[in-house]
Structure formats: C-alpha cells, structure tokens
N, C-alpha and C positions, 0 to 999 in steps of 0.2 A: 876692789869691791865697793859698790855704792852703799852709802849709809842713808837710811830712811829716818827722817826727823819729822815730828809733828811741828806745826807752826808755834804752838805754845812752848814746846821744848826748845826750838830754835830761838825764840824770843828770850827765854831764860839764859841761854848761852850768850846771846847778844848783850844782855845786861852784865854778864860776867866778862865780856870782852873776848870770848872764845868762839863766836859763831862764824862759820864759813859762809860764803855766798850760797844762797839756796835758790834752786831752779824749780818753779812750780807752774802747773797749768791752772788757770783761773776757772772757777765754777760759776759761770753766769755771763750775762750779756751787758753788764753795766759799763764796760770799757770798750764795747764793740763800736766801730769796726777796727780800732787800733789793735785790740787784743780779742781774738775770736775764741769763743767757747769751745773747749776740747780740741783746739787745733794749735794754739800758740802757747809759748812758754815765756815767763818773765823770770829774770834773775834779780834777786833782792839781797841787799846788804844792810847791816845796821846803819841808821842815820849817821852820816859823817859830817858833822858840823851844821852850818846854817841851812835850813830848808828855804826854798823859794817858791813863789807862786808859779804854778805849772809843773812842779815836781810831781811824780807819781809815787805814792807812798802806800805802805801796808800799815793799817791801824786797826785797833780794836773797836768795833761798833758795840758800844755798851748796851744799846737797846736790844740787840739780838744776841749779844755775847758771841760774836763771830769776827774773825779777822777779815778785813775788806781791803781791796786794792782800788784806790781812786786818786784823782788828781787834787792837788792843793789849789783852791780857787781864790782864797784870800787869807791874809795873816793879820790878826789883831794883836793887841798888847800881850795877852796871855792865852790866846786860843787860835785855832786854825780851822778854816772852813774847807771842807772837802766836797767833791762832787764828781760822780761818775760821768764819763763822756756821753754815755747813752742813757742817762737818767733824766726824768722830768724835773726833779728838784734836788737841791743840795742836801747833803747829809745832815748839816747843822754844824755848829761850832763845837770843837773838841779840844781837850787839853793836849799840849805838845807831848806830854808823857805817854799818851795813848798811841803815838806813832812809833811803830816797832821797826820799820825798815823803809828803804828807798829802792825803787826799781832803777837798775842801771843798764838793763838790756832787755829788749823784747825780741823774741824769735818769732817773727811773723812769716810763717811758711818757711821759705828758703832765705828770706831777708833777715838781716840782723839790724835792729833799730836801737840806736843809743838815744834815749829820750832827751829832748832839748826843751827846757822849761818855757822859753819864749815862744818857740814855734808851737809847742804843745798847747799852751793856753789859747793861742790864736785858733788852732784847730778845734779845740773844745768849744770855744765861743761859736764858731761857725757851725759845728755839729749840733749844738743845742738848738740853734735857730732852725737848722735844716730838719731836725727831729720834730720840732713843733709843727712845721709845715707838713711833714710827712704824716704825723699822727692826725692832723686836721684833715688831710686828704683821705686817709684811711677811714676816718669816722664818717665823712660825707659819702664815700664809696659804699660803706656798709649800710648807711641809711637809705641810699638810692636802691641798692640791691634788695633790701628788706621790703621797701615799698613796691618794687617791681614784682617780687614774689607774691606779695599780698594781692596786687592787682591781677596777676596771672591766675592765682587760685580762685579769685572771685569770678573771673571770666569762665573758668572751667567748671565752676560749681553748677551742677544740674545737667551737664552735657552727658550724653550716652557714650559709653566706651565700647 
C-alpha cells in the first residue's frame, strides 16, 4: 500500500532521519525541458552530505512559502544560489538550512536520468542562453504579427462587405 505524504511532513521526517525517498510530479515549467510539467517524476532524498553546483534540490522558497525544485547555480560561504533551468532569473541566495532534499532520479517519459551535476550545469547554462534567444524571437514575432494585424485592419476599414 502506497503512503501519501505532504512535502512539509516528509521534510519533518527527513529532519528526524526517518524519511523515505519520495517520488513527485513537479507543478510548473521552471525545470523544463529536463522535467516536463505533469509528465515526469523526480525522486528526492534528504540531502546526503556536501551539495555541489549543478545538483538539483528541493528547497523552501520563503517569498512564496512553497517548496521548489531548482538547480544549485553557485555556492557562497553561508548561502546557496538556485536557478530553474527554464527561468529568466535566479531565485536568489538562500540559507543551506532551507534545502530540504536532493533529486537523485528523473523519470523523463520512459527514460530514467540520474542527475550529473557537471553535465547538468553545462546544460543549464546552454538552456538559459537558448531561452533568452527564444524569448527574444517570440517577442519580435509578436510585434510583427501585431503590426501586420493593425495594417490589415486599416486597409479593410471602410470596405464594403
């Protein structure tokens, strides 16, 4: 029989050292395309020792009071910078105590991916640059489309139907 746990309950169990690995679906696009919304699952365990740049972690976003799964982008003396692969900006620096878990497996369709911090951070850097290009392309495309629609409506103004 499967047990259903909320993330805060699981975190409490992790603090006590009794948390089992938890398998969840993410609710958003911030880690897309590595983790697809409502399609893929991630398996999370309590942090096991030293975290590295490129690790994917579960942490508490204090601004929104929500658990979030993003990648570690940088590590400072007493804080960690996280950033979603598909986000425009980093989350900001957080305390290591806010990191509740670490992703150890991604079920991407029929593929199982064991996250590799080194390859993951390379991928994230590429995806952030590609995302900027794509968002710029979409913005220009929308501006051209709106201009075209405006010209089209001006030409049709006053015509008999």
